N, C-alpha and C positions, 0 to 999 in steps of 0.2 A: 486928471488922467495921469497914468503912470505906466511905464513899461520898463523891463530890465533885461539885460543881457548878462549871462552868467560869467563868473570868474574864468579867466583864461590862464591856463597853466603855462609856465615858461617853456621854451625860451623865446618864443616869437609872439608879436602882436597878431591880432586877427582883424583883417580889414575885409569887409564884405557888406553886401546889401541884404538887409533883413526885412522880412514882411511883418508888419505890426498890425494891431487892430486899432491903432491910434488914428484920430482924424488928422487931416492935413494941417500943418502948422509948424512952429518952431518950439522946441522943447529944450530944457536945460538938463545937462548931465550933472546931477546933483552929487555924484561920486567925486567928480573932479572940480566942481565949482567951489569957490569960497562962500561961506555963509552970507546970504543976502545979495549975492552977485553971481551972474551967469556969464560975465564977460569972457569971450573966447571959448566957451564950453557949450555952445548951442548946437543942436542937431535939427535938421529940417526933415519932416515927414512929408512925402509927396501925396498928391491926391489919391494915388493908388495904395497908400498905406506903407510904402517902402521907405527905408532910410538907409543911407550908406554910413556905416559906423566903423570906427577903429577902436577895438578894445585892446588896451595896452597889455603887454605881458604882465602876468601876475596882477591883473586889474579887472575892473568891471565897469559897466555903464548902466546907469539908472536914469531914465528920462522922466521929467516931471514938468507940468505946466507952470 
């Protein structure tokens, strides 16, 4: 499973709750994570499909199992 949040232009980060089609669980932000490790880069999707995510300025988020 995979979901993405688009690039955020400067100057500020975007912090909000997104509605996804992902099943509940913990996903790795593969944009920020080191190869082979998700330490500190996990995002939890709730039972209702929502996830609170911070997209850094000039950044993106891509969630993957």
